[in-house]
N, C-alpha and C positions, 0 to 999 in steps of 0.2 A: 396751479402747479404745472410742471413740464414733465411729460412722459415721452421717453425715447425708446426706440428699438423695436417698434411694431409698425405695421401698415394698416392693418384693419382690426377694429376693437369692437366687441359686443358688450354693452353694459345692461345687466339684468337687475331688476330690483321690484320690490312690491309697490303698492300705492303709498305715495308720501314717504318713500324710503330715502330719496335724495339722489335717485339715480340720474335724473336729468341735470341737477347741480353738478354732480361729479363729471358727467360727460362734458359739460360746458367748460369746467375748469381744465379738463385734459387739453382741450383745444384753445385755451384762452391765449396762448403765446403765439398762435399761428398768425402770419401776417394778414390773411384773408380767410374767412370761414363762409361757406355756403350752407345755410340751415335749410334742411329739407323737411318740411312740415306735411305730415301724412294724414292728420285727423280731419274728419269732415267738419264742415261748419256748425252742424247741429241746428236744433230748433231755435229760431230767433227769440222765442219767449223764454228759453233756458237761460236765465241770467247767471246762474252758478257756473255753468259750462263756459259762458262768455268770459266770466271773470278769470277762470282757469287760463283760457287762452291768452287773455290780456296780460296775465302775470307772466306767462312764458315770453311773450313779445317783449315785455319791459326789461327782462334780463338780458336780452341780446344786445351786445355792443353795437353802436351806430355804423361801425365799419362792415358788419355782417350783412350778407344778402339772404334773402328768403325765396325759396321756391316751393310752390304748392304741388302735390301729387295726388290729392284726394279724388280728383276727377276720374282718374285711370289707375288702378292698382298695377298695371303693367308698366306705367311710366317710371316708377321707381328703379326698376333694374336698368331701364334706358339711361336714366340720369347718372346712376353709378357707373355704368359701362363706358359712358362718354367723358367722365371726369379725367382730367389730365394729371400728370405726375406731381405737379406743383400746386394742386388744389387740396383743400381740406373740407371734407363733407361731414355734416353732423345730421343724422337721420333720427327724428324724434316724433312718434316712435312707431315700432312694428305693431303694436296693438291697435292703434288707429288704421294702419295699413290692412290689417286682417279684418277689421270692421268693414272697410270699404270692399274688400275682397268678397266678403259674404253677403254684401248688400244685393238684395233681389233684383236691383237694377243691372247688376253686372252678370246675372245668371241667364242662361247656363254658362258655366265657366269651369275649366279644369283647374281646381285649387291647387292640386298636387304639382302640376306642370308650372303653374305660376310661381310657387314657392321654390322649385327647383331652378327655374330661371333667375330669381333673386339670389339664391346661393351661388349660382354660377357667376353672376355679376360681381358679387362680393368677393369671391375667390380670385377672380381676374383683375380686380380693381388696381389701377396705377395710382390712385389718389390716396391721401391719408383719409380714412374713413372710420367714423365712430357712429355706431347704431345703438339706439336705446330700445329696450323692450320690456314689458312687464313680465314678471315671473308669476305665473298663475297656477303652476303644477302642484304647488303645495297646498292649495285650498280644496274644499269639498267638491265632489262632482256635482255640477248644476242639475237641477231637477227639471229644467225645460230642454226641449231639443235644441233651441237656438243657442242657449248657453253652452250646452255640451259641444255643439259645432264650433263655437268660438274657441273654447279652451283646447280643443283637439287640433284646430288649425294653427292657433298661436303657439302650442307646444311643438308641433311639426315644424313650424317656422323657426322657432328658437333653436331647435336641434340642428336644423340644416344650416342656419347662419353661424351658429357657434362652431360647427365643424369646418366652415368655410373661412373663419376669421383666424388672425394670428394670436389674438388674445381675447380671454373672456374675464370680465369682472362682475362680481355679485355684490350689490350694495344693500345691506340690511340695517335699518335704524341709522342711516347715516354713516355707517362703517363698511369700508370696502374690503372685500377678499378676493384675491386672483384665483380664478379657477383654471385658467389655461394661460401660459404654461405654468406648472406648480411652482410657486415661489420658494426658493431656498436662500439662506443667508450666505454671503461671499465666504465668510470665515466661520467654522463651526463655533457655536457658543456666542456668536455676536448678537446682542439684543437688537430688535427692530426699533427704529426711531418712533416715539410715540406720535400716533395721529398720522403717520405716513405710511402709505401702502407700498409694498415691494412692487417694482415695476418689471414687466417682462421685457426681455430683450431678444430680438429676432432679426435675422437678415431681412432686407427689404426686397422690393420688386426686382426680379432678375437675378437674384442671389439664391444660394441654396436654402433648402427648407429646414435645415438643421436649427433647432432652437437652443439658445443658451439661457441658463438660469440667470435671474436678475443679478446685476453686478458682477457677472462672470466675465473675464476677458477672454476673447477668442484668439488671441495672438500673443507672442512673447513680447515683453516691455520694450525690447530693443529694436523691433521692427519698425521702419519708417516708411513714409509715403513713397510710393514708387518702387519698393522692393518686392521681391517675390512674396505673395500672400499678404500684401499690404492693404487689403481691403478691410481687414478687421484688426489693424494695428493698435496697440495701446498708446495712450497719450503720455508725453513725458512727464516726469515728476515736477511738482510746483514746489519751489522753495521760498522761504521768507528770509531775505538777507537781513542781518542786524549788525549794528556797528560793533567792533571788537570790544570785549570787556577788558577792564584793567588786568594786567598779567597776574597780579597777586590774587585776584578775585575769581579768575577764570576757572571753571571746573575742567577736570580732565576729560578730553575729548576721546571718544571711542577710537580705536585704531582704524585709520583710513577715512575718518569722518571730520569735517570741519566743524569747529565749535560755534560758527555763526549761524549755520543753516540747519533747519529742520523742515521736513516735509508738512506742508499745512494740510494736504489731503491726498488721498490716493483714489482715483475714479477711473478704473478700468471700464472701457465702454466697447461696444461693438458697432460695426457700421450700420447705418439705418437705411442704406439704400437710397440716399438722397440724389436727386437728379438736378444738376446745375446746368442751366441752359439760358441762352439769351432771352431777354424780355421778361425776367421774373418780376413779380409785383411784391416789392418788400415795403416795410412801414416808412413813412416820412416823418420827420420831426413836426412838432406842432406849429402851424403857420402863424398862429395868433399870440401865443405866450411869449415867443421871442421878441417882437416889437413892443408888446405890453411891458416886459421886464426892462427894456431899454428906456421906455417912456417914463416908467415910475422912478428911474434913477434921477430925474430932473426934480423930484420932490424930496430927496433925502438931505438931511442936514449935514452937507459937506462944505467946509469953508472955501474950497478952491473950485476949480472949473469942473472937477468930476474925475472919472476914471479913465478919460482919454481913449486910447485904442483898446483898453481892456474892457470898454462897453461891449465889444464883440464877444468877449468870453461870457459875459452875463447873458447876452441874447442867445448864444450858442447853448449854454447850460440850460436855460429857460425852455428853449425849443425842444431839446432832447430829453428834459425831465418832465415836460408837459405842465409846467407851473410858471406863473409870472414872478415868483419868488424863489429862485433855484438856491440850492444849498451847495456848499463845497462837496466835491467828489469824495466819497469814502474809500472803500477798497480799490486799490489800483493794482494792475498787473502788467508786467513788462514781458512781452514775447520776443525773445531774441532768437531770429531765425539764422541758423548757421548752414550754409551750402555753398561750396566753391563752384566756379565756372572754368572749365578747362579751355586750353587754346590761347588765342591772342587776347581774350577778354581780361585775363589775369596777368598780362605782361607787366613786369616791374614788381609783382607782389612777391613778398618773401615766402618761399614754400613753409607750409606748416603754421604760418603766423595766424591764420583765421582759427585753426583748430586750438591754438594756444589760448586765444582770446576766449573762445567757448568754454575751455576747460577753467579758465581764470574766473569767468562769470559763475560757473557752477560752484566754485571754491570760494565764492564771496570776495574776491579780490578785484581790483581794477576800478575804473571810474564808474561803469555802469552799476555794478553791484553796490558799490559804496553809496551812490546817489539813490539807489533803490531803498537802501536801508535808511538813509535820511529822510526819505518820503514815506517809509512804512509800506512800501510796495512789495508784492511777491514777484518772483522772477522765474520764468519758465524758459529754458534753453531748448529749442526745437531743432532737430537735425532734419535737413530737407534734402532731396536728391542732388547729387552732384550733376552739373549740367555739361553736356558735351559741347565741343568747339562749335560755335555758331556759324563760323565762316565755312565750315566743312559740311554741316548737316543740322538736322533738328537738335535743339538742346534737350528735349524730352520726347518720349513717345506719347501718343494719344491716350494711353492707358494710364501712364505716369501723370499726365496733367489732370484727368479725372480724379485719380487717387489724391493728388496734392490739394486740388480744391475742396474735396470732401474732408480731408485732413484739417485744413485750415478752419473749415466751417465748424468742425468739432471742437477745436481749440477754443473757439469763441463760445460755443455752447457750454463747455466745460466751465469757463470763466463765469459765464451768466449763471449757471446753476450754483456756483460758489459764492454768489453775491457780489461779484466784481462790478463796480459802477464805472470804470475807466480803463481802457486798454492803451498801452504805449506799444507801438509797433516799430521794431529795430531789426537790424540784420548785420552780420559780421563776416560774410563770405568773401573770398578773393574774387575780384572780377564782377562784384554786384553792381558797381557804378557803370561799368560797360554794358551790362545787360539792360540796366534802366535806361541808358542812352539809346540802345537799340529799340526798346519799347517806345520810347518817345518819338524817335524818328518814324516809326511805323504808325504810331497813333496820332501824332500831331504834325507830321511833315517836317520835323526839324532836321537841321543839318548836324550830323554827329559831332563834328569839331566845335560847334556852338554850344552843345549840351553836355559834353564830356570834359569833366575837370582834369587839371594837370595832375600828373602821377608824383607823389611824394614817396621817396624810398625810405628805407629804415635808417639812413644816415641823416635824414631831415633835409635832403637835396631834391630838387625837381629833376625827374628822369623824362626829358622830352622825347627821347627815342621810344621808351615804352609807350608814352601817350600816342605816338604816331602808329605804333602797332596795334593798339586798341582802336584807334580810329579806322584803321584799315580792316580790322576784324569786323567791325560794325558795317562798314562799306560793303565788304564782301557778302556779309550775311543778308543785307538789304538786297543786294543785286541777285543773290541766290533765290530769294523769296519774292522777286518783284512781281510775280504772277500769282501770289498767294491772295486768298480772299481777304486777308486782314481781319478776320473775325477773332473774337477774343481767345478762344481756346487755341486757334492757329498761332496767334502771336506768342501765347505762352509757350507753346510746343517749339516753335521755331526759333524764337529770340529770348523769351523771359527766363525760362529755367525754373528750377525747383523752388528757389526762395521767393521769386515773384508769384509763382503759382500759389504756394502756401499762403502768402500774404494776401492774395485776392480772395481766397477762400475765408480768411479771418475777417476781411472787411465786409463780405456778404453775410457770414454768420453773425457778426457783431450788429449788422444792420437789421437782420431778422429778429435778433433779440433786444434790439433798442439800446445798444451799448455804444456810446461815443468812443472815438479812437483818435489819440494823438500821433500825427504822422511825424517822422523824424528821419529824413535821409532819402536817397534815391529810390530804394526798394519800395517803401510805402507809397510814394507819389506814383510810381510805375504801376503798382497794383491798383491805385485809384483810377488811372487812366484806363486799364484793362476792365475794371469792373462797370465802367459806364455802359458798355454793350450787354453785360449780364444783368445788371440791375442799376438803373440810374440813380436810385435813391441813396446808394451807398455813399457817394461824395458828401451828402448833406449831413452825414454823421461823423464827419472827419474835421479836425481842428489842426492847423499847422502852426505851431509856436514860433518857429524860425526857419529860414531858408538855409541857413549855415553856409551862405556864401557860394553855394553850388548852383551853377548856371542851369542844370537840368531840373532841379527842384523849383527854381523860379519860374521856368517856362510851364512846368506841370501845374504848379500852383495857379498860374494865370488861366490856364486852360480849364482847370476844375473850379475856378472861381473861389479858391482859398486864399486869403490875404494873410500873409505871415505877420504875427503879432510883434516880434522882436527882431533885432538885428545884432545878436550877441557875438556871431562869428566864432563860436566855440567849435573845436574840432577834436572831440574826445571819443569819437565813434558814434554810430547811430544809436538813438535813444538817450544818450547822455544830456543832449541839449533840452529835450522835452522834459526830462526829470529835473534839470536845473531850473527850468521855467516854472515848473508845477507849483511851488510855493507861492509864486507871484500870482498865478491864476487863481489859485485857492483863496489868496488874500482878497482879490477882487470880489469873489463870490461871497466871502464872509461879510465884507462891508455892505454889499448890496442886500443881503439877507438880514443884517442886524442893525443898521443905522436907522434912527427914527425919523419921523417926519419933520420938516423944518417948522419952527413956530409960526412963520408967516402963513403956512399952508394948513395949519390946523394942529400942529404938534404943539405940546406944553413946553414952557420955558424950563420947568423943573423936571421934565421927563427924563428919566434915567435911561442910559444907554445899555441895553442888555446885550453884552458883548458875547457873541458866541465862543464856545471853546474851539480850539484848533481842530479841524476836521481831519481825523486820521483815516486809515483804510477800514476802520471798523473791526470787530472781532473776527478772528479766523478760527475760533474753536466754538464749541457748543456752550462754553460757559456763559451764563446770563450777564454777569457783571465782571468782565475781565479787569484785572488790575491795570492801572496807568503807570507806565514806567516813567520815573522822573529823569529829565535830561542830565547828563553828566557834563562837568566842565571839560573844555578842551584839554587835551593831554600832550605833552611833549616827551621827548626821550626817545630812546631806540626801542625797537620791537622787532618782530620776525620779519617785517616788510619796511625797511628804513625808507625806501623810496616812495612810499605811500602813507602819508601821515594819517593818523587816526582822526575821524571827524569828532565834533563835539558831542555827539550821542545821537541816538535814534529819535529822541523827543517822544512825545505821546504818540501812540500809533493806533489806538483803539477807541478814541473818543470822538463822537460825531457832534456836529453843531446843535445848539439849542433850538427851540422852535423860533422861526423868524418873527422879528418885531414888525409892527406896521410899517407899510412902504413909506419911503420919503427921501427926496433930495431936491432942492430948489435949483432952477436954472439961473446962473448969473448972466 
């Protein structure tokens, strides 16, 4: 499970209550975890104790590291105090720590002072910290002096640490109850989800100590990154586009509401105090399953030469899914970033055109929304800070950059929590290509005229005068920042602006949650260039379906090691090309997962081909078996939008692929 909104957590529970398993599940999504073991080794002849320790070790993933503190009870406070803001620590457990603390080998010792030092380290911890401790206060008072000393010391430790922690959970018989802060439903009368504990939400390190109830938003929904009070801004609404129904059968829409769109979820969140800085260690795709998936394509029963360049899709999906038999992506979400760039960067752009495109997407009209409907993808229009003229000064302040990065990270986390398996990153602001060209010039040493595409005005004609103004704006901005350190956050502040900063946060957050991203357009690849200095792993989770004929995208793809799969040369706005290519990518994964082994390699001649059903985005509601919509035939005739013909129908959007059949394709 994933728990957000706290920095330090104490998990209490009795013997065999499930407290350790719960604590491990809380940090399961962390990129790296340092497991701090406090228990002493014990008697070598005590096989039962050795078996318990071995069971604990076997549950830990291979990516976790272990640190022992049993030799010195004071070392635990030192380890916690020295942990950095990007680290996750799991301490299991404080009962073993108290046992060592009371060991005669460590006496005389001031137990009270040592416990106070531990509580102070927990209170000041910059790391994400989870501590496990036995709850023995409900048992009988021990009859021996040593037993009473242990329960007294452990009780004092639990009280001190609980007071220092942001959140406290009690696990009883495998069931979790939150003791701090008190859990309250977001809406009165809303029942809790069975088997799911309410999660406390609280500001992270360096923020105010005011706690918010689980699920309670700390800012109005209209607040965006970079605005006043934007540290706790709510995320934008998620919509599910659908193809328009037939006019005769269409239900009456509520006033002011489009009949195609309905929110799939409402997830108000508060800031977690995340610190994004250079050199972060985020997950990498599996190094082995990608080549294995490509190799097994040579055994499939395919009559021709195979999947061609789409083999890259199979390898990419296998590495990001961690299996040699990847399945087509299910739920897909499109993030459309809208934020304009002022000054020469937007020369030649029609005033208000980008805002109209954003409104159009929200209303379910236009190429992007229609293609999202055909692919069963949800759509989220994200407002980003307007960027100041880069030729005159920084596009954003340092505070706006930090806020935008965290905002983008949280957008990716929201998608992951909703079960999204693939993100499509797009943008529609005025001057975005100019800002991306400036980022490329700063990060790759490119000449602005070589990476800045020509300007096409609203009459469909090239405006070379506007193109020269844009080139001059980039030239002046580079000259103004010639003595800049060229670090990631400096580039975002001086040149990139709001949309590139939010896009960078999305890439980092998606990497942390192991979600692949389809890049489509200059903003996405510019974010990929910036993210290299923050977390070099991010580019390995990105796929570029098409370069779109844009010189800047081609250069960035070469630097990032991304090979464009197609050359469609569509120009329908960012994101549209990726959605147009998505059915083809899914088809390649469907064949790779479902085709049988060739008979010459062990497959039977009469073996039936278990063709997987089309992979849709998966259910977006809590219904266990959602109804599958039958595709409608293409319609003609007039409608409310005569310039945009209605598609053939959304097709099934909630069906996932069957279990993959045995591997196979022969090599010709």
